[in-house]
mmJSON file of the N, C-alpha and C atoms, coordinates in Angstrom:
{"data_MODEL":{"atom_site":{
"group_PDB":["ATOM","ATOM","ATOM","ATOM","ATOM","ATOM","ATOM","ATOM","ATOM","ATOM","ATOM","ATOM","ATOM","ATOM","ATOM","ATOM","ATOM","ATOM","ATOM","ATOM","ATOM","ATOM","ATOM","ATOM","ATOM","ATOM","ATOM","ATOM","ATOM","ATOM","ATOM","ATOM","ATOM","ATOM","ATOM","ATOM","ATOM","ATOM","ATOM","ATOM","ATOM","ATOM","ATOM","ATOM","ATOM","ATOM","ATOM","ATOM","ATOM","ATOM","ATOM","ATOM","ATOM","ATOM","ATOM","ATOM","ATOM","ATOM","ATOM","ATOM","ATOM","ATOM","ATOM","ATOM","ATOM","ATOM","ATOM","ATOM","ATOM","ATOM","ATOM","ATOM","ATOM","ATOM","ATOM","ATOM","ATOM","ATOM","ATOM","ATOM","ATOM","ATOM","ATOM","ATOM","ATOM","ATOM","ATOM","ATOM","ATOM","ATOM","ATOM","ATOM","ATOM","ATOM","ATOM","ATOM","ATOM","ATOM","ATOM","ATOM","ATOM","ATOM","ATOM","ATOM","ATOM","ATOM","ATOM","ATOM","ATOM","ATOM","ATOM","ATOM","ATOM","ATOM","ATOM","ATOM","ATOM","ATOM","ATOM","ATOM","ATOM","ATOM","ATOM","ATOM","ATOM","ATOM","ATOM","ATOM","ATOM","ATOM","ATOM","ATOM","ATOM","ATOM","ATOM","ATOM","ATOM","ATOM","ATOM","ATOM","ATOM","ATOM","ATOM","ATOM","ATOM","ATOM","ATOM","ATOM","ATOM","ATOM","ATOM","ATOM","ATOM","ATOM","ATOM","ATOM"],
"id":[1,2,3,4,5,6,7,8,9,10,11,12,13,14,15,16,17,18,19,20,21,22,23,24,25,26,27,28,29,30,31,32,33,34,35,36,37,38,39,40,41,42,43,44,45,46,47,48,49,50,51,52,53,54,55,56,57,58,59,60,61,62,63,64,65,66,67,68,69,70,71,72,73,74,75,76,77,78,79,80,81,82,83,84,85,86,87,88,89,90,91,92,93,94,95,96,97,98,99,100,101,102,103,104,105,106,107,108,109,110,111,112,113,114,115,116,117,118,119,120,121,122,123,124,125,126,127,128,129,130,131,132,133,134,135,136,137,138,139,140,141,142,143,144,145,146,147,148,149,150,151,152,153,154,155,156],
"type_symbol":["N","C","C","N","C","C","N","C","C","N","C","C","N","C","C","N","C","C","N","C","C","N","C","C","N","C","C","N","C","C","N","C","C","N","C","C","N","C","C","N","C","C","N","C","C","N","C","C","N","C","C","N","C","C","N","C","C","N","C","C","N","C","C","N","C","C","N","C","C","N","C","C","N","C","C","N","C","C","N","C","C","N","C","C","N","C","C","N","C","C","N","C","C","N","C","C","N","C","C","N","C","C","N","C","C","N","C","C","N","C","C","N","C","C","N","C","C","N","C","C","N","C","C","N","C","C","N","C","C","N","C","C","N","C","C","N","C","C","N","C","C","N","C","C","N","C","C","N","C","C","N","C","C","N","C","C"],
"label_atom_id":["N","CA","C","N","CA","C","N","CA","C","N","CA","C","N","CA","C","N","CA","C","N","CA","C","N","CA","C","N","CA","C","N","CA","C","N","CA","C","N","CA","C","N","CA","C","N","CA","C","N","CA","C","N","CA","C","N","CA","C","N","CA","C","N","CA","C","N","CA","C","N","CA","C","N","CA","C","N","CA","C","N","CA","C","N","CA","C","N","CA","C","N","CA","C","N","CA","C","N","CA","C","N","CA","C","N","CA","C","N","CA","C","N","CA","C","N","CA","C","N","CA","C","N","CA","C","N","CA","C","N","CA","C","N","CA","C","N","CA","C","N","CA","C","N","CA","C","N","CA","C","N","CA","C","N","CA","C","N","CA","C","N","CA","C","N","CA","C","N","CA","C","N","CA","C","N","CA","C","N","CA","C"],
"label_alt_id":[null,null,null,null,null,null,null,null,null,null,null,null,null,null,null,null,null,null,null,null,null,null,null,null,null,null,null,null,null,null,null,null,null,null,null,null,null,null,null,null,null,null,null,null,null,null,null,null,null,null,null,null,null,null,null,null,null,null,null,null,null,null,null,null,null,null,null,null,null,null,null,null,null,null,null,null,null,null,null,null,null,null,null,null,null,null,null,null,null,null,null,null,null,null,null,null,null,null,null,null,null,null,null,null,null,null,null,null,null,null,null,null,null,null,null,null,null,null,null,null,null,null,null,null,null,null,null,null,null,null,null,null,null,null,null,null,null,null,null,null,null,null,null,null,null,null,null,null,null,null,null,null,null,null,null,null],
"label_comp_id":["MET","MET","MET","LYS","LYS","LYS","SER","SER","SER","PHE","PHE","PHE","TRP","TRP","TRP","ARG","ARG","ARG","LYS","LYS","LYS","ASN","ASN","ASN","VAL","VAL","VAL","GLU","GLU","GLU","CYS","CYS","CYS","ARG","ARG","ARG","PHE","PHE","PHE","TRP","TRP","TRP","ARG","ARG","ARG","GLU","GLU","GLU","ASN","ASN","ASN","VAL","VAL","VAL","LYS","LYS","LYS","LEU","LEU","LEU","ARG","ARG","ARG","PHE","PHE","PHE","TRP","TRP","TRP","ARG","ARG","ARG","GLU","GLU","GLU","ASN","ASN","ASN","VAL","VAL","VAL","LYS","LYS","LYS","SER","SER","SER","PHE","PHE","PHE","LEU","LEU","LEU","ALA","ALA","ALA","GLU","GLU","GLU","ASN","ASN","ASN","VAL","VAL","VAL","GLU","GLU","GLU","SER","SER","SER","ARG","ARG","ARG","PHE","PHE","PHE","TRP","TRP","TRP","ARG","ARG","ARG","GLU","GLU","GLU","ASN","ASN","ASN","ASP","ASP","ASP","GLU","GLU","GLU","LEU","LEU","LEU","ARG","ARG","ARG","PHE","PHE","PHE","GLY","GLY","GLY","GLY","GLY","GLY","LYS","LYS","LYS","CYS","CYS","CYS"],
"label_asym_id":["A","A","A","A","A","A","A","A","A","A","A","A","A","A","A","A","A","A","A","A","A","A","A","A","A","A","A","A","A","A","A","A","A","A","A","A","A","A","A","A","A","A","A","A","A","A","A","A","A","A","A","A","A","A","A","A","A","A","A","A","A","A","A","A","A","A","A","A","A","A","A","A","A","A","A","A","A","A","A","A","A","A","A","A","A","A","A","A","A","A","A","A","A","A","A","A","A","A","A","A","A","A","A","A","A","A","A","A","A","A","A","A","A","A","A","A","A","A","A","A","A","A","A","A","A","A","A","A","A","A","A","A","A","A","A","A","A","A","A","A","A","A","A","A","A","A","A","A","A","A","A","A","A","A","A","A"],
"label_entity_id":["1","1","1","1","1","1","1","1","1","1","1","1","1","1","1","1","1","1","1","1","1","1","1","1","1","1","1","1","1","1","1","1","1","1","1","1","1","1","1","1","1","1","1","1","1","1","1","1","1","1","1","1","1","1","1","1","1","1","1","1","1","1","1","1","1","1","1","1","1","1","1","1","1","1","1","1","1","1","1","1","1","1","1","1","1","1","1","1","1","1","1","1","1","1","1","1","1","1","1","1","1","1","1","1","1","1","1","1","1","1","1","1","1","1","1","1","1","1","1","1","1","1","1","1","1","1","1","1","1","1","1","1","1","1","1","1","1","1","1","1","1","1","1","1","1","1","1","1","1","1","1","1","1","1","1","1"],
"label_seq_id":[1,1,1,2,2,2,3,3,3,4,4,4,5,5,5,6,6,6,7,7,7,8,8,8,9,9,9,10,10,10,11,11,11,12,12,12,13,13,13,14,14,14,15,15,15,16,16,16,17,17,17,18,18,18,19,19,19,20,20,20,21,21,21,22,22,22,23,23,23,24,24,24,25,25,25,26,26,26,27,27,27,28,28,28,29,29,29,30,30,30,31,31,31,32,32,32,33,33,33,34,34,34,35,35,35,36,36,36,37,37,37,38,38,38,39,39,39,40,40,40,41,41,41,42,42,42,43,43,43,44,44,44,45,45,45,46,46,46,47,47,47,48,48,48,49,49,49,50,50,50,51,51,51,52,52,52],
"pdbx_PDB_ins_code":[null,null,null,null,null,null,null,null,null,null,null,null,null,null,null,null,null,null,null,null,null,null,null,null,null,null,null,null,null,null,null,null,null,null,null,null,null,null,null,null,null,null,null,null,null,null,null,null,null,null,null,null,null,null,null,null,null,null,null,null,null,null,null,null,null,null,null,null,null,null,null,null,null,null,null,null,null,null,null,null,null,null,null,null,null,null,null,null,null,null,null,null,null,null,null,null,null,null,null,null,null,null,null,null,null,null,null,null,null,null,null,null,null,null,null,null,null,null,null,null,null,null,null,null,null,null,null,null,null,null,null,null,null,null,null,null,null,null,null,null,null,null,null,null,null,null,null,null,null,null,null,null,null,null,null,null],
"Cartn_x":[115.016,114.176,114.228,115.432,115.715,115.146,115.358,114.802,113.287,112.722,111.235,110.767,111.416,111.031,111.145,112.309,112.549,111.442,111.129,110.058,108.741,108.345,107.183,107.178,108.292,108.418,108.291,108.957,108.863,107.408,106.773,105.418,104.541,104.776,103.941,104.17,105.426,105.735,105.096,105.209,104.665,103.17,102.514,101.042,100.694,101.418,101.096,101.362,102.413,102.685,101.579,101.144,100.031,98.809,98.412,97.287,97.433,98.603,98.806,98.643,99.264,99.141,97.688,96.934,95.49,94.798,95.106,94.373,94.763,96.014,96.399,95.684,95.657,95.024,93.586,92.933,91.522,91.266,92.114,91.98,92.198,93.268,93.566,92.372,91.838,90.792,89.519,89.265,88.126,88.214,89.414,89.676,89.52,90.101,90.034,88.627,87.809,86.47,85.722,85.915,85.25,85.593,86.966,87.373,86.861,86.904,86.379,84.892,84.122,82.647,82.376,83.118,82.865,83.219,84.358,84.797,83.745,83.181,82.21,80.92,80.561,79.238,79.389,80.545,80.712,80.659,81.375,81.359,79.961,79.182,77.819,77.0,77.166,76.404,76.754,78.087,78.489,77.916,78.058,77.627,76.131,75.36,73.909,73.439,74.147,73.809,74.084,75.148,75.428,74.371,73.795,72.798,71.479,71.175,69.786,69.846],
"Cartn_y":[143.086,142.399,140.908,140.418,139.007,138.551,139.254,138.754,138.689,139.703,139.742,138.535,138.155,137.024,135.728,135.597,134.412,134.299,135.417,135.389,134.896,135.422,134.925,133.463,133.014,131.558,130.767,131.187,130.472,130.422,131.565,131.662,130.752,130.728,129.833,128.376,128.008,126.614,126.256,127.211,126.937,126.73,127.658,127.47,126.197,125.805,124.515,123.395,123.393,122.345,122.212,123.436,123.383,122.758,123.182,122.634,121.158,120.751,119.302,118.479,119.133,118.405,118.245,119.423,119.299,118.296,118.307,117.439,115.998,115.696,114.34,113.888,114.773,114.402,114.108,114.992,114.753,113.462,113.137,111.894,110.722,110.817,109.709,109.479,110.488,110.359,109.816,110.33,109.894,108.449,108.01,106.594,105.685,106.152,105.384,105.242,106.266,106.139,105.238,105.27,104.408,102.986,102.734,101.336,100.826,101.636,101.152,100.871,101.773,101.519,100.365,100.132,98.928,97.694,97.702,96.628,96.303,97.317,97.081,96.481,97.109,96.677,95.25,94.835,93.484,92.485,92.998,92.167,91.992,93.078,93.047,92.064,92.255,91.409,89.871,89.593,88.235,87.691,88.593,88.089,87.858,88.858,88.757,87.683,87.614,86.625,85.251,85.061,83.746,83.232,84.194,83.804,83.383,84.083,83.829,82.486],
"Cartn_z":[82.045,81.189,81.342,81.38,81.541,82.85,83.96,85.247,85.195,84.508,84.405,83.654,82.65,81.861,82.649,83.359,84.152,85.25,85.882,86.89,86.341,85.181,84.476,84.242,83.71,83.382,84.674,85.689,87.043,87.537,87.433,87.881,87.032,85.754,84.916,85.247,85.419,85.79,87.169,88.072,89.435,89.321,88.562,88.388,87.768,86.726,86.038,87.027,87.8,88.771,89.78,90.263,91.288,90.665,89.411,88.683,88.583,88.149,87.887,89.228,90.24,91.537,92.004,91.889,92.303,91.399,90.129,89.187,89.531,89.778,90.137,91.392,92.462,93.755,93.469,92.601,92.367,91.658,90.666,89.972,90.825,91.695,92.609,93.585,94.19,95.126,94.412,93.205,92.459,92.112,91.635,91.338,92.543,93.649,94.895,95.337,95.344,95.724,94.858,93.512,92.565,92.828,92.952,93.236,94.502,95.537,96.83,96.755,96.16,96.104,95.22,94.179,93.309,94.122,94.815,95.642,96.642,97.328,98.386,97.789,96.651,95.993,95.594,95.011,94.625,95.8,96.927,98.124,98.654,98.651,99.174,98.25,96.965,96.075,96.278,96.466,96.698,97.958,99.005,100.304,100.31,99.843,99.822,98.828,97.672,96.652,97.106,97.941,98.404,99.444,100.16,101.177,100.516,99.404,98.821,98.111],
"occupancy":[1.0,1.0,1.0,1.0,1.0,1.0,1.0,1.0,1.0,1.0,1.0,1.0,1.0,1.0,1.0,1.0,1.0,1.0,1.0,1.0,1.0,1.0,1.0,1.0,1.0,1.0,1.0,1.0,1.0,1.0,1.0,1.0,1.0,1.0,1.0,1.0,1.0,1.0,1.0,1.0,1.0,1.0,1.0,1.0,1.0,1.0,1.0,1.0,1.0,1.0,1.0,1.0,1.0,1.0,1.0,1.0,1.0,1.0,1.0,1.0,1.0,1.0,1.0,1.0,1.0,1.0,1.0,1.0,1.0,1.0,1.0,1.0,1.0,1.0,1.0,1.0,1.0,1.0,1.0,1.0,1.0,1.0,1.0,1.0,1.0,1.0,1.0,1.0,1.0,1.0,1.0,1.0,1.0,1.0,1.0,1.0,1.0,1.0,1.0,1.0,1.0,1.0,1.0,1.0,1.0,1.0,1.0,1.0,1.0,1.0,1.0,1.0,1.0,1.0,1.0,1.0,1.0,1.0,1.0,1.0,1.0,1.0,1.0,1.0,1.0,1.0,1.0,1.0,1.0,1.0,1.0,1.0,1.0,1.0,1.0,1.0,1.0,1.0,1.0,1.0,1.0,1.0,1.0,1.0,1.0,1.0,1.0,1.0,1.0,1.0,1.0,1.0,1.0,1.0,1.0,1.0],
"B_iso_or_equiv":[0.0,0.0,0.0,0.0,0.0,0.0,0.0,0.0,0.0,0.0,0.0,0.0,0.0,0.0,0.0,0.0,0.0,0.0,0.0,0.0,0.0,0.0,0.0,0.0,0.0,0.0,0.0,0.0,0.0,0.0,0.0,0.0,0.0,0.0,0.0,0.0,0.0,0.0,0.0,0.0,0.0,0.0,0.0,0.0,0.0,0.0,0.0,0.0,0.0,0.0,0.0,0.0,0.0,0.0,0.0,0.0,0.0,0.0,0.0,0.0,0.0,0.0,0.0,0.0,0.0,0.0,0.0,0.0,0.0,0.0,0.0,0.0,0.0,0.0,0.0,0.0,0.0,0.0,0.0,0.0,0.0,0.0,0.0,0.0,0.0,0.0,0.0,0.0,0.0,0.0,0.0,0.0,0.0,0.0,0.0,0.0,0.0,0.0,0.0,0.0,0.0,0.0,0.0,0.0,0.0,0.0,0.0,0.0,0.0,0.0,0.0,0.0,0.0,0.0,0.0,0.0,0.0,0.0,0.0,0.0,0.0,0.0,0.0,0.0,0.0,0.0,0.0,0.0,0.0,0.0,0.0,0.0,0.0,0.0,0.0,0.0,0.0,0.0,0.0,0.0,0.0,0.0,0.0,0.0,0.0,0.0,0.0,0.0,0.0,0.0,0.0,0.0,0.0,0.0,0.0,0.0],
"pdbx_formal_charge":[null,null,null,null,null,null,null,null,null,null,null,null,null,null,null,null,null,null,null,null,null,null,null,null,null,null,null,null,null,null,null,null,null,null,null,null,null,null,null,null,null,null,null,null,null,null,null,null,null,null,null,null,null,null,null,null,null,null,null,null,null,null,null,null,null,null,null,null,null,null,null,null,null,null,null,null,null,null,null,null,null,null,null,null,null,null,null,null,null,null,null,null,null,null,null,null,null,null,null,null,null,null,null,null,null,null,null,null,null,null,null,null,null,null,null,null,null,null,null,null,null,null,null,null,null,null,null,null,null,null,null,null,null,null,null,null,null,null,null,null,null,null,null,null,null,null,null,null,null,null,null,null,null,null,null,null],
"auth_seq_id":[1,1,1,2,2,2,3,3,3,4,4,4,5,5,5,6,6,6,7,7,7,8,8,8,9,9,9,10,10,10,11,11,11,12,12,12,13,13,13,14,14,14,15,15,15,16,16,16,17,17,17,18,18,18,19,19,19,20,20,20,21,21,21,22,22,22,23,23,23,24,24,24,25,25,25,26,26,26,27,27,27,28,28,28,29,29,29,30,30,30,31,31,31,32,32,32,33,33,33,34,34,34,35,35,35,36,36,36,37,37,37,38,38,38,39,39,39,40,40,40,41,41,41,42,42,42,43,43,43,44,44,44,45,45,45,46,46,46,47,47,47,48,48,48,49,49,49,50,50,50,51,51,51,52,52,52],
"auth_comp_id":["MET","MET","MET","LYS","LYS","LYS","SER","SER","SER","PHE","PHE","PHE","TRP","TRP","TRP","ARG","ARG","ARG","LYS","LYS","LYS","ASN","ASN","ASN","VAL","VAL","VAL","GLU","GLU","GLU","CYS","CYS","CYS","ARG","ARG","ARG","PHE","PHE","PHE","TRP","TRP","TRP","ARG","ARG","ARG","GLU","GLU","GLU","ASN","ASN","ASN","VAL","VAL","VAL","LYS","LYS","LYS","LEU","LEU","LEU","ARG","ARG","ARG","PHE","PHE","PHE","TRP","TRP","TRP","ARG","ARG","ARG","GLU","GLU","GLU","ASN","ASN","ASN","VAL","VAL","VAL","LYS","LYS","LYS","SER","SER","SER","PHE","PHE","PHE","LEU","LEU","LEU","ALA","ALA","ALA","GLU","GLU","GLU","ASN","ASN","ASN","VAL","VAL","VAL","GLU","GLU","GLU","SER","SER","SER","ARG","ARG","ARG","PHE","PHE","PHE","TRP","TRP","TRP","ARG","ARG","ARG","GLU","GLU","GLU","ASN","ASN","ASN","ASP","ASP","ASP","GLU","GLU","GLU","LEU","LEU","LEU","ARG","ARG","ARG","PHE","PHE","PHE","GLY","GLY","GLY","GLY","GLY","GLY","LYS","LYS","LYS","CYS","CYS","CYS"],
"auth_asym_id":["A","A","A","A","A","A","A","A","A","A","A","A","A","A","A","A","A","A","A","A","A","A","A","A","A","A","A","A","A","A","A","A","A","A","A","A","A","A","A","A","A","A","A","A","A","A","A","A","A","A","A","A","A","A","A","A","A","A","A","A","A","A","A","A","A","A","A","A","A","A","A","A","A","A","A","A","A","A","A","A","A","A","A","A","A","A","A","A","A","A","A","A","A","A","A","A","A","A","A","A","A","A","A","A","A","A","A","A","A","A","A","A","A","A","A","A","A","A","A","A","A","A","A","A","A","A","A","A","A","A","A","A","A","A","A","A","A","A","A","A","A","A","A","A","A","A","A","A","A","A","A","A","A","A","A","A"],
"auth_atom_id":["N","CA","C","N","CA","C","N","CA","C","N","CA","C","N","CA","C","N","CA","C","N","CA","C","N","CA","C","N","CA","C","N","CA","C","N","CA","C","N","CA","C","N","CA","C","N","CA","C","N","CA","C","N","CA","C","N","CA","C","N","CA","C","N","CA","C","N","CA","C","N","CA","C","N","CA","C","N","CA","C","N","CA","C","N","CA","C","N","CA","C","N","CA","C","N","CA","C","N","CA","C","N","CA","C","N","CA","C","N","CA","C","N","CA","C","N","CA","C","N","CA","C","N","CA","C","N","CA","C","N","CA","C","N","CA","C","N","CA","C","N","CA","C","N","CA","C","N","CA","C","N","CA","C","N","CA","C","N","CA","C","N","CA","C","N","CA","C","N","CA","C","N","CA","C","N","CA","C","N","CA","C"],
"pdbx_PDB_model_num":[1,1,1,1,1,1,1,1,1,1,1,1,1,1,1,1,1,1,1,1,1,1,1,1,1,1,1,1,1,1,1,1,1,1,1,1,1,1,1,1,1,1,1,1,1,1,1,1,1,1,1,1,1,1,1,1,1,1,1,1,1,1,1,1,1,1,1,1,1,1,1,1,1,1,1,1,1,1,1,1,1,1,1,1,1,1,1,1,1,1,1,1,1,1,1,1,1,1,1,1,1,1,1,1,1,1,1,1,1,1,1,1,1,1,1,1,1,1,1,1,1,1,1,1,1,1,1,1,1,1,1,1,1,1,1,1,1,1,1,1,1,1,1,1,1,1,1,1,1,1,1,1,1,1,1,1]
}}}
């Protein structure tokens, strides 16, 4: 019984960790894309705005 319980707990922790890792990666890539696109957009606006 104890080993069964421990296995379940380990499985649950493992699943949570995997979920967290995927979530963190998604958030990181999402933030990076947003920051990069904003950075590029601002640069383009500055560059084109400066020419006009």
